[in-house]
Each structure stands twice: as structure tokens, then as C-alpha cells.
ZAMARGU-4260 file (C-alpha; in steps of 0.2 Angstrom, whole numbers, plus 5000, padded with zeros to 4 digits):
<rodrens>
0) 4999/5001/5000 | 5007/5018/4996 | 5013/5026/5011 | 4999/5039/5010 | 4984/5030/5007
5) 4969/5034/5012 | 4956/5022/5020 | 4938/5029/5025 | 4927/5016/5035 | 4912/5015/5045
10) 4892/5012/5045 | 4881/5020/5034 | 4871/5030/5045 | 4873/5032/5064 | 4861/5020/5070
15) 4867/5021/5090 | 4882/5023/5101 | 4884/5005/5103 | 4887/5003/5084 | 4899/5017/5083
20) 4907/5011/5097 | 4910/4994/5090 | 4915/5000/5073 | 4928/5013/5079 | 4936/5000/5091
25) 4938/4990/5078 | 4946/5002/5066 | 4957/5008/5080 | 4964/4990/5082 | 4967/4989/5062
30) 4977/5005/5062 | 4990/4998/5074 | 4992/4979/5067 | 4992/4988/5049 | 5001/5004/5053
35) 4987/5014/5042 | 4976/5028/5046 | 4960/5025/5043 | 4946/5040/5043 | 4930/5035/5053
40) 4914/5038/5043 | 4896/5040/5048 | 4881/5051/5042 | 4872/5060/5055 | 4859/5063/5042
45) 4853/5052/5026 | 4846/5066/5017 | 4842/5055/5002 | 4833/5041/5005 | 4822/5033/4994
50) 4807/5032/5004 | 4800/5046/5016 | 4800/5032/5030 | 4818/5027/5029 | 4827/5030/5044
55) 4839/5045/5041 | 4850/5046/5057 | 4850/5054/5074 | 4851/5073/5065 | 4865/5086/5067
60) 4868/5091/5085 | 4865/5072/5093 | 4875/5066/5079 | 4889/5076/5081 | 4890/5076/5100
65) 4891/5055/5095 | 4905/5058/5084 | 4915/5069/5093 | 4915/5056/5105 | 4921/5043/5094
70) 4935/5057/5090 | 4940/5059/5108 | 4940/5038/5113 | 4946/5032/5098 | 4959/5045/5090
75) 4951/5045/5072 | 4949/5057/5063 | 4932/5060/5056 | 4922/5062/5038 | 4904/5065/5039
80) 4891/5071/5025 | 4882/5089/5022 | 4868/5092/5014 | 4865/5112/5018 | 4877/5127/5017
85) 4873/5132/5035 | 4878/5115/5043 | 4896/5117/5034 | 4902/5127/5050 | 4895/5118/5064
90) 4901/5100/5057 | 4917/5109/5054 | 4921/5111/5071 | 4920/5091/5075 | 4925/5083/5060
95) 4940/5083/5047 | 4935/5080/5030 | 4915/5085/5027 | 4909/5075/5010 | 4897/5084/4997
100) 4885/5069/4993 | 4886/5063/4975 | 4866/5071/4972 | 4873/5087/4977 | 4891/5090/4971
105) 4885/5104/4959 | 4876/5115/4972 | 4887/5128/4971 | 4882/5138/4990 | 4887/5122/4997
110) 4904/5117/4989 | 4909/5136/4994 | 4902/5135/5011 | 4911/5119/5013 | 4927/5124/5005
115) 4926/5142/5017 | 4928/5129/5032 | 4947/5125/5028 | 4943/5108/5031 | 4948/5095/5017
120) 4931/5093/5006 | 4927/5078/4998 | 4917/5077/4985 | 4909/5063/4978 | 4905/5060/4958
125) 4887/5061/4953 | 4879/5046/4945 | 4877/5058/4931 | 4893/5064/4927 | 4910/5060/4918
130) 4926/5061/4930 | 4931/5074/4916 | 4914/5085/4923 | 4923/5084/4941 | 4935/5097/4936
135) 4919/5110/4940 | 4916/5105/4957 | 4936/5105/4962 | 4937/5121/4954 | 4921/5129/4965
140) 4931/5124/4980 | 4948/5129/4976 | 4942/5146/4970 | 4933/5148/4984 | 4952/5149/4993
145) 4953/5130/5000 | 4967/5120/4990 | 4960/5104/5001 | 4949/5095/4989 | 4948/5077/4988
150) 4936/5067/4971 | 4926/5051/4974 | 4922/5040/4960 | 4905/5030/4964 | 4898/5023/4948
155) 4886/5029/4935 | 4869/5025/4932 | 4867/5010/4919 | 4848/5009/4913 | 4837/5008/4930
160) 4842/5004/4946 | 4859/5000/4941 | 4876/5008/4942 | 4892/5003/4932 | 4909/5009/4935
165) 4921/5016/4921 | 4938/5015/4930 | 4945/5028/4917 | 4936/5042/4928 | 4949/5039/4941
170) 4963/5045/4929 | 4952/5056/4923 | 4950/5064/4941 | 4968/5065/4944 | 4969/5080/4934
175) 4958/5091/4945 | 4963/5083/4962 | 4978/5078/4970 | 4967/5065/4981 | 4957/5052/4971
180) 4944/5040/4982 | 4937/5024/4975 | 4921/5023/4985 | 4919/5003/4985 | 4904/5000/4991
185) 4890/5013/4985 | 4898/5006/4966 | 4890/4991/4970 | 4872/4998/4975 | 4855/4994/4964
190) 4848/5012/4968 | 4830/5011/4972 | 4829/4992/4965 | 4825/4983/4983 | 4804/4988/4984
195) 4808/5005/4992 | 4825/5006/4997 | 4841/5003/4990 | 4850/4986/4985 | 4865/4981/4982
200) 4881/4966/4979 | 4893/4966/4992 | 4901/4951/4984 | 4909/4963/4971 | 4918/4976/4986
205) 4934/4967/4985 | 4935/4967/4966 | 4930/4987/4965 | 4946/4989/4977 | 4957/4980/4966
210) 4952/4987/4952 | 4952/5006/4957 | 4970/5001/4964 | 4976/4997/4946 | 4969/5013/4940
215) 4980/5024/4953 | 4966/5028/4965 | 4974/5035/4980 | 4961/5029/4995 | 4947/5017/4996
220) 4930/5022/5005 | 4922/5006/5013 | 4904/5005/5023 | 4905/4993/5036 | 4893/4986/5050
225) 4895/4973/5062 | 4878/4964/5053 | 4874/4972/5038 | 4858/4961/5036 | 4850/4971/5050
230) 4857/4988/5047 | 4847/5003/5043 | 4854/5009/5028 | 4861/5003/5014 | 4864/4986/5021
235) 4866/4975/5005 | 4882/4985/5000 | 4890/4987/5015 | 4905/4976/5021 | 4903/4965/5036
240) 4915/4972/5049 | 4924/4957/5051 | 4929/4958/5032 | 4937/4973/5031 | 4955/4969/5038
245) 4957/4955/5022 | 4950/4966/5008 | 4962/4981/5016 | 4977/4969/5017 | 4976/4962/4998
250) 4978/4982/4996 | 4995/4982/5001 | 5009/4980/4989
</rodrens>
């Protein structure tokens, strides 16, 4: 693994403190064993769920308290999503990386607000954009005075309820950002393909990671859960927490 390889991992959404503690403890131990620097990811609000009845999370105030607790106890850097411009400043007081969801990657005010915090801004590529199109979101962050922009590949819509990954997008986006991440778990989603919620095929996640490595990815994003079958969001495409180490180890040179 390259010395500066980035690993982002954690549950899709904050479900409970027990789940956060279990995942973060596992990641902390993995850091120690492999000598890497894992960034802990969890969302306080999943504002773009398929159904209005889907679980969204505990909300910003409670969610940030929980993430701050994880940061204090485990010493992990934290990444979380923001969906509205006003969230950028208060969220930046807790987290190390602000993530712009794929559906929102062209929202200028959101990108500018995130940039103005001075934090790393990870912009996920929309399912309807090419890698080359991502020059413009990256420019919005940089031209707002923040050079710390990452871009993340997460597949493209291919017909109904399906995504495919054109790995050339990684090479294309590396022209516009020094750091390009491969979202290995969202790339195997079946959006809206499970009767009002998103399906997925987690069995392809290890191959997604290895293919991204061949195309020069600088980091890898994995949503993980102790038991994805009962997870409240994105269960079908999340990795079992126990399987993360073998996948990360396979990426080591």
C-alpha cells in the first residue's frame, strides 16, 4: 500500500452509540495492526433516502455529539456528509473531512460553504457525471480559497436500478485533484432496486477495490457494519466489519 493511502470506513448512518463504538474500536485496532490511518465515516442524516419512511439518523446536534465522542475515545479522524450550506461551519467544528453527497456535487453554495471552513472537502462524483465533469466542483472549492479537495468515484447510472463503474474516471479526476478516492461499497448499489430502498451486491466490493488500485486510486471508501443484514441503511452493499481487514490487506503492495 502506498504510504499515503487513505482508508475511509464506518457505518452508512449513525444508528446507535453501541454500533459506533464497536466499529470504531475495530478500526482503531486495525490501524495499530496494519500501521495505516483510517478515517471514520458515519452520517448524522441521510437526507436522500429512497422513501420518506426510511431511517435517516439522529440529526445533526445529537449526531455530532456522538462523532465527537468517537474522536475523543479512539483518536480517529472523522468524515461525515453535509446536505445544506448552513451545516458546514458547525459540522467543521467536529469533523476533519466534509463530504459532499454525489447528488449534490454541483450545488455551488454547498461547495463554497464547505470550502470556507478550511477543512478537507471530499466531493463524490454524481451518478450522472463523467470524471472529466468533476473539474468544475473541484474548481468551486479551490476558487473559494481552499486547496484541500478530494474527488470520489462511485459509479454511474446504467439503465434502471443499476450502476456501473468506468474506472477511467479515476485517471480523469486525478487531473483535477491530488487525491482521488474509490467508493467501493456505494459503487455496488442497486439504487431503489429493493422495493422502496436501495439494494446492492457486496460480493463485488473486493474486486472494485483492486480494480481501482490498478487505475491509481489514492484511497478507498468502505461502508462497514457488524451485521449489514440488520443495518438501517445500505445494508446490501455494506461489508461485514469482520471482512474489512482482508480487503484492506489485499491492497497492500
